[in-house]
N, C-alpha and C positions, 0 to 999 in steps of 0.2 A: 522670812523679809520683814514679818511684824516685828520681831526683836531686834533686828538691825535698825531699824527706824526709831525704836524706843530708848534701845539701848546704846545706839552709835555713840550720842554726844559724851558718854560715860569714858569712853576710850580711844575717840577721835579728837585729834588737835589740830587745826588750819594754822600753819604757820605761812602769813602773806610774803609776797615779795619784799624783800629788802630787809626783812628779819630774820632771826632764829630765836630757838627756845630753850631757856635754861630749864632744866629739868631738876625738881627736888624728888627725891624719893626717900619718904620718911621711914620705911621698912627696909631699905637695902643702903645704908650709909650716907644719907642726906644729900649734898648738892654734887651731882655731877661735874667736876671741874674742868673735864677731859672734853667728853662729846657732848653735844648740841644736835638741838633739831633743827634740820633745816628746811627750807622751803616746800611747801605741798603741805598734803594732808598726813599726818602720823599717827601711827597707832601707839598708844601710851597705856600703863596699867591706871584704872581707874583712881585709886588712892595717891598717885603721884600728881605734883602740882607744875605746870608749865608756866614759867615767866618768859614773855617775850621781848626781845630788844631789838631795836631799830638800828642797823647796821650800815645805815646808809649816811653820807656827809650830812652832817646837822649843822645850822648856823644860828648863834646865840647873840643876841643884842644887850649888853648888860650898861649899867652906868658905876664905874667904880671912882673910887675917891683915893687922891695921892697929895703929896707935899712935895714942890718944889725945891731947887736947891736954896731958894731964900726963906725958905720956911712957911710959903702959903700954901693953903687948901685949894686943890682943884678939883674938879669932876670932869671926867672923861667918860664919853660913851663910845665904847669899845665893841666892836663885832668879832668873833671868830669863829671858826670851823672846828668840828671837831668830829670822830668816829668811832665808835668801839671797833676793834678787831675779833671776827666772829671764832677765832680759836680761844680768846681770852675771855668770852662770854660767861663760862661757868665761873672763872676764878674772880671775876668781879662780882658775879652774882652772891658767890658766897662769902667774900670779904668786904664788900661795900655795900651792895645792894644795888635794886633797879633805880634809885635817884642819885647814881653816881655822878652825874654832872654837879649836883648841887653839893654834894660831900669832897668831890676829889677836883674836877675841873674849875669851877669858876673860882674856888680858893686859890688853887695853883695859878689862873691868870691875873686875880686880885694881886697876888704876892708880886708877880712879873710886873703888873703896871705899877707898883708903888717904888718897886725898885728903881725901874727905868724913870719914871719921872721924877724922882728925886735928885737924878743927874742933871737935869734941864733947868733953866730959869723959865719963869712964867711968859715971858716973851718968847721962849724958845715953844712952849707948849702949845700956847695960843697964837704965835705968830705965822706968816707964812711960811718961815722954817720948818715947821710941825711936819 
């Protein structure tokens, strides 16, 4: 019991509700892009590194710049929802990393906003027809 209490943190990982864990195995092939650790207490080798990802629906509020059809700069506050699919966490961890929102999602949303804003006039963007 004494050993379990002191050595438990070395090989037990707690994955909270709404999260999954991506496993990096430095001695056995790197990031596991197929398997993830599901919710609960899981046993892992002490030298493996587990990174937790929130798989619940997340909301982000950001301000984006755009150029209207007349060539005028506008600032738009946009709220968007996103979530990572649990089966893709390993692949995202390997190719993008834990800050996938800043590297992948926010630039994609910014590109869509710029593309869509350029189709409308300033009156359409800020007026009652928005």
